[in-house]
N, C-alpha and C positions, 0 to 999 in steps of 0.2 A: 438613170436618175432623173426623178421629177423635180424640177426647180420651181419653187414658189418665191417669186421675186417682188420685193417692194423697193423701187428705185427712185431716185431724185428726192429722197426724204430730206426734210429740213434738220432733223436730228434723230438720234435714237431715244425712245421713251425712257424717262426715269421710272423707277418702280411705281406702279399705280397710275402712271400718267397715259393719256391717249395721244398719239401722234397720227395725223391723217396723212395717207399716202397721196400726194398730189397728182400722180399719173396713174394711180390705181395699183392693184396687186394682181400679178399675172401668174398663171400656170403655164410652164413651158417644159419641153423635153430638155434634158440636161445629161451631164456625164460626158466624159471625153469621147467615148466611141459614138454615142448617139450624135453629139454635136459635129464631130468630124464627118460622120457619114452623111448627114444632111447637108453639111456645108459643101462637100464634094459635089453632090448632085446639083446644088444650087450654083456652083461655080462652073457647071458645064460637063461634068462626067455623066455619061449616059445611064439611064435607068437600067437596072439589071447588072451594072458593073460594080456596084458597091453593096457589100454584105456586112452584117453585124451579128456576132454571137455574144449572148448575154443572158442574164437572169433578171426577172422581175417577180413581184409578189402576186398573190391572188387577191388583188384589191383594185379599187378604181384607178389608182395611179398606173398599175400594170396595164389595165385595159387602155388607158389614155396613151402609154408609151407605145404599145404594140400597134394601135389603130393609127397613131400619128406617123410612126416610122414606115408603116406599110403605104400609107397615103402619099408619103413623100417620095416613095420609089425605092426604099432600101430593101434588099433581100434580107429578110429578117428571121433569125434562128434565136428565139427567146424561150428559155425554159421558165415555167411557172413554179416557184418555190412555195410549197404548201405552209401555211401557218406563219408566214413571214411577210412583212410589208415591202413594197417596192423602195429601193434606196431613194431617199428624198433629201432635199436641202432647202431649208428657209434662208433666203439671201436678203440681207438689208444693206441697201447702198444709200448713204448720206451723200448728198450732193457735194461733189469736190473731194470725196474720200474713197478710199478703196473698199471692196466688198467685205461684208461680215458673213461668214458661213456657219450654219448650224445643221449638221449632217446626222441623219439616221442611217446607219450602215446597211440595214435591210438586206435584200435578196443578193446583192453583189458580193457580200461577204461569204455567201454559200455557193458561189459560182463554181461549177465543176470544170476543171481544165480538160478533162477527157472529152467533153462535148466540143470544146474548141478543136482538139486535135482530130476528132472525127470529121468536122467540117473541113479542116485544112486537107485532110487526105483526099476527100471527095472533090473539093473545088480547086485545090492548087493555085491559090491566088498569086498574082505577080507581086503584090505588096502586102505584108502583114503588119498592121498597125495594132499594137497592144498598149492599153492603159493599165497601169499598175498602182498599187498602194493601199487600196481598201478591198481587194479581192483576195481573201485568205489563202485558199489552196492554189490559186493561179500564181500569186505572188511567190509562193513557196516553190512552185515548180516552173518558174518563169524561164530559167535556163533551158530546161527540157523542151518547153514550147518553142522557144526561139531556135534552138538547135534543129528541131524537127522542121520548122519553117524554112530554115536555110537549106536543109537536105531536100526539101521539095522545090527549091529554086526561088523562094520568096526573098525579096528585099525586106529587112526587118526595121521597123520603126517603133521605138519605145517612148511613151509619154508617161510622166510621173505626176502622181498626186501625193500630198503629205501622207506618209504611211501610218497605218493604224496597227497597234499591237506588235510593232516590230521596229527595229532601228533602221536609220537611213542606209545602213551598209547592206541591206538585203539586196540592193540593185547592183552591187559591185561586181559580183561574179558573172551575172548575165550579160554584162556590157560587152563581153568578148563575142557574143553572138549578135550584136547590135550594129546595124548599118548606120542608122540615123537615131540620134537621141535628142529629146528636147526636155528642158527644164528651165526654171528661172534662176537668177543668180544666187538667191538665198539657198534654193535647193541644191545647186551645185556645190556650194560650200559645205552644206550639211552632209552631203554624200561623201565628199573627199576628206571632211575633217579639217579643212583649211579656212583661214579667215580672209582670204584675199581671192577675188574673182579670177585673176590670171592663173594662179596656182590651181584653182578649182577646175578651170577648163582643161589645163595641161593634165590634171589628175584623171579626169574623165576619159580623155583620149589615151592615156597611158594604161588605163584599165581595159582598153580594147574597142571602145566605140569609134567607128570610122569617121563619122561627121557629127559634130555637136552643136546644136543650136541653143543658145542661152538667151532668153528674153529678159530685158531689164525694165519693163514697165514703161514709164514716161521717158526713160533715158535711151530707148532704142533696143538693139539686139546685136548679138555677135554670132559668128559661126567659125569653127575651128575644125580642121580635119587631120587625119592621121599623118599626112605629110608635113605638118607644121604650118599650113597656111591658116592665118587668122584675119578675120575681117570684123570691123567694128562700124556700126552704122547708126546714124541719128534716127529719131522716130519720125513718122508722118504727123502732121498737124490736123486734128479733127475736133469737132465739138462732141466730146464724150458725154453720154448719158448714163450708160450702165457698162462696166468693164466685164461683166460676167461672160466667160467663154472666150475671151480674147486670145488666150493661149491655144485653145482648141482650134479657133479660126486660123490662127498662125500655122498650125500644123496642117490644117485642110488646105490652105493656100499653097504650102510647099509640096504637099502631095499632088494636088491638081496640076501644079506647074511641072513637076517631075513627069507626070503622064502626058501633059500636052507637049512637053519639049523632048519626049522619048529618051529620057535620061536614065531609065532604070538600069540598063545594061552597062552604064558607064560608072556607076557608084562604086563598085568593088575596087576598080583601079584609081579612083579619085576623080572628081569632077574638075573640068576646066575652071580655073578661077573666075572667069566671066560668068559661068553658069552658077557657080556658088553664090556670087554676088547678086545675081538676078533672083535666085531662090530666096535669099534673104530679104531682098526688096519686096518680092511678091508676098512672102509670109508676113512681113511687117504690115503691109497695106491691107491684107486681109484681116489681120488682128485689129487694125485701126477702124476699118469699117463696121466691125462687130460691135464696137463700143458705142456707135451712133444710135442704136436702138435699144429697147429693152429685151433682154433674153439673148441666148448664145448664138442663134441662128437667124434672127429676124432680118437683119440688114446685110447678111453674108450672101451676096448675089454677084453674078458676073458683071452686071451692069454697074453696080457701085464700085466694084473692084476696079474695073476698066476706067471709070470716071476719076478715081483717086489717082491711079497710076498716070493718067494722062496729065493731071494737074501737078502733081508733085513727084512722080516716079523718077524722072530724070535728075532732079535736084537731089533726091535722097541717094540714088545709086551713084551718081557722080561723086558725092561727098563721102563715099565709103573709104575708110582707112584700111589698108592692106599690109599685113606684116608677114613675114616668113621666118618662122623660129627654127633655126639650124639644129637645135638640140632636140626637137620633137622626133 
């Protein structure tokens, strides 16, 4: 997804009105897989260890996406979809408010899951991260893709965007093949059909997800696993400029820390609570540093992450509230 971002706006224009962008309008790579891939490399994962499978159009945005991803060191498997534009998003960010998204579905809607299955078979990655919601056939065959990944020994990580052309319940069945699941609190309630965040988390785990991370925006984040361990954590404090991609950065931070801490082999049996707490802390810190610049990957670096963890990490981690739900 190509992101066209106007951030730090004083307002959204009224009809016929001109509003000037005080810090400019930028073009950046976007979309969950691209943001997570670049974020992982900027957090210290070695070049050649991160691959991306996706679709772009035969347009200048597609050229930009492919060129940028390869320059950043992502092993790139991109199919050019003829006569279709690259998925793009015009993002308006009024100062102090959440983002306003305006999406052209583009090539992502036409992504062929057989191409992903082919790459999986060849490369057999240790972790498979899949973004779903606006990829028509991939969304329809998500359970098949995840089951195949599990059969190849992958830890599976599913991240969600608001679904297009389908109900939120499309994700319910595939959760039984999902080791790690990320969404925000509103999405969790939509998926489970509940009006209360605690019920929503319990519902996601009951559907089969082994470990569920739910981000709460400015209120922090939670993690709950299949053993009934629940953790609630307050947010980091930063000067936010643009929240675009914060959830993707959160996921990149978790994956990078899983790899760094050699935790992949422990996920199936359930992580030690201290490891779960630390993953939540690092994920939150990575999401927080993302908001400090314009674009989803601009400020997601190991240096910025280490600096924020050094200044606030102990306070945030120590304040984590831990519960163990016997009924889970």
